[in-house]
N, C-alpha and C positions, 0 to 999 in steps of 0.2 A: 483371695489367693489365686495367683495366675501362674500356670506352668506352660512353657513353650519348649518344644523339642523338635529337632530336625534329624532326619536319617537319610543316608544315601547308600545304595547297595545294588545288588543284582537280583532280578526276579526272573522266573520262567514264564514265558508267554504260553498261549494255548498251543502253539506249534513247538513247544519245548525248546525255545530259543532263549538264551540268557541276554537280558538287556539291562542297561543302567536306569535306575529310577530314583526319585527323591520324594520324600514324604515329610510334610510339616504338620505338627499337631499342636493345638493350643487348647488348654483346659482352664476354665475359670470356675472357682468355687465361691459361692456367695451365701451368707447367712440369710435365712428366710424365716425367721421366727424360731421358737423353741422346737428342738428336735427336727428341724427342717433345713436342708441345704439345697440351693439351686446349683446345678452343674451345667455350664455352657461348654460345648465340645465342638471344636472346629478342626477340620482335617483337609489339607490340600495335597493332592497326589499328582505328581508330574511323571508321566510315563512316556512322553514324547511320541514318536511315530508308532511305537509298539502298543499304544493304548487301545483298549476296546471296551465295549459296554460290559462284557462278561468279567473282564479283569477289574474294572472299576467297581462292579457290583460285589465281587469277592472281597476287595479291600474294605468297602463300606460295611459289609456284613460282619467282617472281623472286628472292625472298630465298634460297631453297635453292640456286638457281643461283649466287648470289653466294658463298655458303658453300662450294659445290663448287669455285668458281674459286679461292678462298683456299687450300683444301686442295691443289688441283692445283698452284698456284704453288709452295708449299713442297715438295711432292713432287718437283718437277722440279729442286730444288736439291740433293737428296741424292746422295751417292756410291753406287755399286753395292753396296758392302759395308755400307751403312747401311740398306738396305731389308729389309723382312720379307715374309712371304707375302701379307699383306693389301695391302701397297704394290704388289706385283706385279699383283694383281687390279685395283687402282685405276688403274695405268698403262694396263692393257688397256681398262678402261672409258673412260678418256680417249681412247683410240684409237677405240673403237667409237661414241663419242658423235656422233650425227647422221650416221652413215655407214650406208647401207643397201645398197650395191652393192660388188662386188669392186673396181671401179675407184676408188671413193671410199676404201675401206679402204687400198688400196695407196698412194694419194696421201697419206692421213693418216699412214700409217706412215712415209713419207719425212720429213714435217714433224716428227713426234714424235721421230725419231732425232736431229733437230737441236735441238729444244726441251728434251728431257729429258736431264739431266746423266748419269744412270746409263746410258742407252742410248748417249749420246755416248762415254762412257768405254769401253763394251763395243765400240763400232765402232772406237775408236782401238786397242784391243788386238787385235781380230780384224776385219780389213778386209773380210772376206767376209760379215759379218753382215747388212749392208743388202740384199744380193742375196737372201740366205736369207729374211729377214723379209718382204720385198716379195712374193716368190714364195709364201710361206706364207699371207700375208694375202689373196691373190687367191682362194684356195679352189678352184682348178681341179683337176679330178680327173686324176691321173697314176698310173702304176705306182709301187709302193714301191721305192725305191732304198736300198741300204745303203752308207754311206760309212765306211770304216775309216781314213781319213787322219787324222793328228794335227791338232788344232785350229789349230795355228800354220801349217799347210801346205795348208789347204783352198783349192782353186781356185774361180774364179767359176762354172765349170760344175758343180762338185760342190756348191757352195752352193745353186745353183738346184735341183739334184736333191733336196737335203735339204728345201728349202722346199716343193717340189712334192709330196713324199711325205706331208706332214702330212694332206692331205685324204683320201688313201687309208687312212691309219692310223685316222682318225676314222670312216671309213665301215665299217671292218671290226669296230669295237667298239661295243657298245651304250652303254657308259658312257664319257662324255667323258674322265674322268681316265685310264681304261685306255688309250684311244686315244693320248692325249698321252704316257703312259708308254711305250707300245710304240714311238712315233716317236723318243723320246729314247734308249731303250735300243738301238735299231737303228743309231744313228749315233754314232760315237765322239766327234766334236767336240761334239755336244750333251750327251753324258754329262759331259764335262769342264766345260762351262759350267754345267750343272745342279748339279754338285758344288761349284762355286765360288760360285754365286749362288742363294740359297734362294728368291728371288722369281721366278726365270725360269720354272719349271714352272707355278706359279699364273697367271703372265702369259699363257702359251700356252693354258692351260685356258680362261680367259675368252675369249681370241681364238678358240679353237675353237668355243665356244658361239655366238659371233657369226657364224662361217662356216657352221656347220651350220644355224643358224636361217634364213639367207637363200639358201643354195646350192640349186640345183635337185635335187641328189642327196641333200640333207640331211634336215632335220627334216620338212619337208612331205611328202617322198617316203615317209618312214617312217610318218607319220601316215596318208597316203592308202592305202598298202599295208596298214597295220594295220587301217584301217577296212574296206577291201575284204575282207580275210580274215575279220575279225570278222563282218561282215554275211553273208559267204558261209557261214561256219560256222553262223550262226543260221538261215539259209534252208535249208541241208541238214538241220539238225536237225528243222525243221518238216516238210520233205518226207519224211524217214524216218518221223517220227511219223505223218504222213498215210498212208504205205504200211502201217504197222503197224495203223493204225485201220481201214483197208479190208480187212485180211487176215482178218478174222473171228476165231473162237475160237482158231485156230492161233497167231495173233500176239498174243493177249491178254496173255500174260506179258511179251513184249518191249515191247508198248505201255505197259503199266503201269510197267515199269522205266524206260523212257525218260522218261515224265512225271515220275516221282519224281526222277530225276537232274536234269532241268531245273529243277524247283521247288526242290530242295535247293541247286543252284548259285546261283540267284537269291537265295534266302533267306540263305545264308551270306555271299555278297558284299555284300548289303544290310547285314547285321550288321557286317561288317568296316568298311565306309565310314561307317556310323553311329557306331560306337565310335571310329573314328579322328578323326572331325570333329565330335564331339558338342559340343565347347566353342566351336565357331565359329558356333553359332546354327542355328535351324531352316531358314532359307533356304539356307544352305550345305549342310546335310545333305540337304535335298530335291533340290538340284542334283546331288549325288553319287549319290543313289538313282536319279534319272532317267537318269543316264549308264549305270548298271547295267541298268536295265529296257529301255532302247533298244539294248542290245548294243554300246555304244561304250566300255566299260571298258578293253579291251586297248589301242586306239589312244590313249585319254586317258592311260593310264599311260605308254605309250611316249613321248608328247609331253612329259610332265613329266620323265621320266628323261633324255630327249634334251636338254632345256634345262639339265639339271644342277641342278634345283631342290633346295634344302635343306629341312630340316624347318621347317614353318611354326610360328609362335607359336600354341600351343594345340592342336597336332596331335601325336598319339602317335608316329607312325612317319614316316620319310622316304619319298619316292616309291618308292625301290627296294624297301624292305621291304613297302610296301603292294602293289606289283606282284607280289612274290613270293607273298604270301598269296593274291592273286587267281589266280595260275597254279596253285598247289597245290590250291585249291578246284576249279578247272576240271578238273584231272586227276582228282581224287578223285570228283567227281560226274558228269562227262561223258566224258572221254577213256577212262579205265580201264573203266567200265561198257560203253562202246561197243565196246571190243575184246572184252570177255567175251561180249556179246550176239552179235557177229558170229561169234566162234569157235563158240558154241553153235548158232547158226543153220546154220553150215556142217556141223556134225556131224549135226544133225537132217535136213538135206538128204541126207546120205550114208546115214543110217538108212533113209530112205524110198526109197532106190534111185535118187535123182536124180544121184548123183555129186558131184564137186567143181566148183563154178562158178568159172570164171577171173575173172569180174567180182568175185565175193565175195572171192576170195583177194587180188585186187589191192586192193580196198577195205580188207581187213584189214591188208595190208602198209602201206598209206598211213597208217592209223590208228595202228599201232604206231610207225612212224617219226615221225609228228607228235608223239605222246606222248613218245617218246625225245628229240626235239629240244627240247621245252619243258623237260624235266628237265635236259638237258645245259646249256641256257641258264642255268638257275638256278645250277647248280654253277659254271659258267664265269664268270658275271658276278660272283658273290661272291668268287671266288678272284682274279680279275684286277683287282678294285677296289683302287686304290692306298691308299685310306683304310683298308680292311680289312687290307691287308698291313702298314701302319704300326702299327695298333692291336693286331692279333693275328698278328704275324709268325711265331709258332710253329705256326700252323694254316693261314693263307692264304699261298699262294706256290708251290704244287706245280706250277703250269703255268709252263713256261719262257717267257722274254720274246721269243724270236725268232718271226717270223711263221709259219715252217714248224712250229715246235714247238707254237705255239698252235693252228694249224689242225688239226694231227694230234691234239692233246689233245681238241679240241672234237668232231672226227669220231669218235674212240674213245668219248667220253662218250655221244654220240648212239647209236652202235651198241650199247654195253653196256646202256643204258637200254631200247632197243628190244627187245633179246633178253630182258631181264628181264620186260618187259610180256608178251611172247609166252609165255614159259615159265610165269610165274605164272598167267596166264589159262588156259593149257592144263592146268595142274595142277588148278585149281578145276573146270574142265569135266570132266576125267578122273575126279575124285572124285565128281562128280555122276552120271557114267555108272555108276559102281559102286553108289553109294547116296547119295541126297540128304542123309541124316543125317550122312554123313561130312564133307560140306562145312561144315555148321554146327559139328560137333565140331572141325574143323580151325580155322575162323575164330575161334570163340569161345575155344577153348583157347589158340590162339596169342596172341590179343590179351590174354586174362586173364593169361597168364604174363608178358607184356611189362609190363603195368600193375603186377603184383605185384612184379616186380623193381624198377621205378621207386620204388614205395612203400618197399620194404625198404631200398633204398640212399639214401633221403631225397632222391630226385631227381624226385619226381612233379610238384611245382609248376613251372609254366611261367614263362618269364622276363618275360612281359608284366606291366606295372605294374597290379596289382589286389590287393584284399585281401578277407578274409572268405570267405563262401560263393561269391561271384562268381569269386574266384580259383580255387577248387576246381572249379567247373563248367567254366570256360573251360579250365583245365588238362586236365581229362578229355576235353573235345571236341577240343582241339588235339592232344593225345597220340594219340587214336584216328585222326584224320585224317592226322597225320604218319606214324604207323606203317603205316597201310594204303597210303598213297601211296608210301612207301619200299619196302614189300613188292613192289609192282608195277613200280616204275621203277628202284630201286636208285640213286636220286639221291645222288651222292657228297657233296653239301653236308650231308646228313642224318647224316653221321658226327660232326657237331659235338657236343661234350659237352652242349649245351643241347637237343639233339634226341634221337637214339637212342644216341649214344655210339659210339666207334670200334670196340671189340671186339664189341658186339652187332650193329652194322651189318655187319661183315665176316662173322660167323657166319651171320646172317640172309640175307646176299646169295646164298649158294650153296644154301640150303634148297630152293628150287623145283627146281633141276636134280637135286639128290640125291634128292628125293622122287619125281620123275618116273622116274628110273632104277630106283629101288627098286620102284615099281609095275610098270614094264615087265618087270622081272626076275622078280617073284613072281606075275605074272598067269598065268591058265590060258586055255584056248581059249574058255571061256564068259564071261570077264570082260566083254568088250565086245560079244559076240554079233554081230560083224560083222567079217569079215576086212579089208574096205576101211578101216574105221575103225582097226583094229589097225595096218595098214601105214602109214596116214597119220600116226598118232600117233608111231609109232617113227621114221619119217623126219624128222618135225618136231623131235622131241626131240633126236635125235642131231645133226642138221644145225645147228639153232639153238644147241644146247649147245656144239658145236665152235666156232661163231662167238663165243659168249660167252667161252669160255676163252681163245681166241686174242686177242680184243680186250683182255681183262684183262691178259694177258701183255705185249702191246705197250704198254698204258697204264702198266704198272709201269716199262717201259724208258724211256718218253717223259718222265715226270714227274721232278721233283727227288727224289733219293734220301732227303734229309733229312726228307721229309714222309710217308714210308711208315709211320712209327711212329704217325701220327695215325689210321691205320686199325685200330690195335690198342690204343688208349688206353682205360683203365678210369676215367678222370676223369669226375666228374659235373658238371652245369652249374653248381651252386652252388660247388663246389670250384674249378672253373675260374675263375669270376669273382673269388673271394677270392684265388686265387693271383696273378692278373695285377694285382690291386690292391696286394697286399703287395710284389710284386717289380717292378712296372712303373713307368713315368714318369707324369707328369700326364695325358698323352694317353690312356693305357690306363686309368688310375685313374678318369677321368671317366665311364667306361661304367657304373660301379656305381650311379650315380644314376638311370639310365634303365631299370633292370631291377626285378623284383619285390623288395619290401623283405625278403622271407624270405632272399634271398641275402646281404643286408647285416647281418643280426642278429649273426652270430658275430664280425664285425669292426666293429661299430657304433662303438666308441670310436675306432678308427683312422680311420674315415671322418670322424667329427666333428672330430678334431684336424687332419686334413689340410685340411678346408674352412676351419676357423678360422684356421689359420696361412697359408693361401695366398690367401684371398679378396682382400685388399688388393693383393697383387702382381698377381693376375689382372685386377683392375679397371684397373690402370695399363698392364699389358702387353697385355691383351686377346688371349689365345691363341685360335686358331681355334675350339676346342671350347667356349669360354666365351661362349655365346650367351644371348640372352634366354630362348630355349626351355629351355636347360639349367638356367639359374638358376631358372626357374619350377618345376622338378622337385625342387629342393633343399628338404627340410623346413625350415619357418620357424625352428625351434629351433636348427638348425645354422648359420643365417646369422648373422654377427657382428651384435651388437645395434645398432650405429650404421648398419648397412645395412638394417635392417628398417623400411621405410617403410610407413605406413598403407595406401598403394595396393597394395603387393605383398602385404600380409597379406589385404586384402579380396579380391584376385584369387585367392589360394589358397583362401580360405574358399568363394568362389563355385564354384571348380572341384573342391572336395573334396580339396585337396591339403595341408591343414593336418594335421600329424602331431605327436604329443606324445612327448616323450622317455620311453623305457621302455615 
C-alpha cells in the first residue's frame, strides 16, 4: 500500500518570518509475515533560502514522532502471545517517553495497562500485576523479598513486595540484564510470567534502565562514586610518586617502576580506545583519549554499562568488553606492580632493622583486596550476564541465581584473587632475595613456555578481528598481558578457551603456593640472612595459603556442579568457536562473524551457506543479534547479491572490511 501526499504553506523561521515551504511525504506499507508490517517513510522538505539545520531538525523530529505513534498504535493492538523481545522493549519505551520522575512513571504505568492490549490481558489473567508494576516503576529502594506463592494466588501485599524488590536487585548488579534476571529468578510468579511471555523480561530491562538513570541511588550515584574513586586513585598515585621522588637514591628503583607503570597504563588505554573508535572519526577518538588522560575512564565506562548501551555502529566492542580491557590494563600496569613494590619495600625495611610498619601492612592489604575485587568483578559480571548465558550456556552460569549464592560467590572470588595477588607477589620477592637472576629466569621461562604451548596447539591468534602482521603483534601483546594478569589474580574468567584455557588455568593457579612451599622447605639458614624475614615469610605463606585453599573449597561447593569441567577443559579458542557454530542455533552462530577470520577458515563454506540461506529470513524477522553493526562485519562476498548496495560496499572499503573469497 503506497500513500503519497504533498503540502504547501507558510511556516515561521527562527527569526519569526513567514516563508513559503513545500513538503512531500511518501509512505509504503508492506506485509512482512504474520502480525508484522514494514513501513517505509520518505519525506522531502523544500524550504528554499529560509532553510536551516534547526528548522530541518524540527520537521524531521515531528515526522519521526508521527511514525513512532503509528508503530505504538499497532503495537497496542497485539495479543500477549503475538509480541517478541523487541516489542517488549518498545512497550517500555512508550512507558518512559516524557517521564522523568518516579511519580510520572507510576501514573504512566497505570495508563499504559489500560491502553495496551497485551498488558490488559496480563492484568485480566493476574489481577495483582498492576500493584506489582506500579511499585516497580516507582524505583524506591527496599529490601529484596522472595515470593514463592503460585502466580494465581499472589496477594496485593506480595505483589507490592515483588515490585519493590526490583530496585534492590538492580542496585546489587552492575549489569542491568543480570539485575532483572536475579529479580525474576527470585520470585516464582515472575518466573511463570517470563516463561509464558518472551517480551516480559526485555520490557523490565528497559524499565530498569529508566529507573536507574533517574533514581538517586542509581546511575548518577555510580558515576559520582566512580569519579571520586578514580580521581582519588590518581591523586594517591601522584602522592606516592612524589614520596618516591623525594626519597633519594634509596627510592630510585621504586620511583622509576611507578613512572613506567603509569605511562604504560595510559599508553595501553589510549591504544584500546583509539582502536575501538577509529572508524568514528578523529573528533570522537580525541574525546575518548581525553577521558583517559584526565582519569575519567572508569566512571565513563560505568556510565555506559549502567545505561545498558549496545555496540555502536563502527565500534569493535561493546561497553562491557571495553571496560574489561581497561580493568585488565589497570591491574597489569598499576595494581599488581603496586603490590609488588609495597611487598619489596616492607622487606627492605625489615632488612635495615626497622621492623614491620603497621601502616605499610595495612596499605598492602588494601591494595591486594582492591586488586582482588576488580578481578572478581570481571569474572562475576561475565558469568551473570544473561546474554552470555544464552550464547555460551556451557561456559557461563556457574554462579547460582539466589542473592545469597551470588553474594557468596562474589566474596569468594574476591578472596581467592586477593590471596593469589599476595602469594604471587611474595614468590617474586622471595626469588629476588635469593638471586635477581632467578626472577628473570622464572618470568621469561614461564611466559615462553606459555606462548610455545599456544603456538604448538594452533591457539596463538587472539580473537580480536585483525589480519596480517597486526594480528600477530596484537595477539602477542594481549597474550602476555592476559597471562601475567592471570598469574597474579587468578581471574576465573581467564579459564575461557579464548584466553588461557581451562586445564592450563587450573594448573597455573596453584603454582605460586607450591613454589613458595618448596622454597621454604629447601631453604637453609643463610637463604634470607635475616630471621625476622624468614619468620614473616613463613607466616604469610602458610596463613594466606590456608585462606586460598579454604576459599577454593567453598567456591567449589557454592557454584553449580556442571561447570566444574570448564576448569579442566583442553579446548582451544578456535575449536570452541567452530564447535558452537556447528552445533548451536543462530544466536550462537552469529558470534563467528565478530572474531578473527582465522577461526572461520576451517568452516568457511558452512558460514557462507548459513548466511546465504538465512539472510532474507533475518531481514524479515530481525532477530536481536541481526544489527547494522553485525551486518557491517559480514564479508561482502558472503552477502546475497541483491542485498549488496553500493553504499554498503563503499562503507566496507572505507573501513577496510572488504574481503575476498579464498
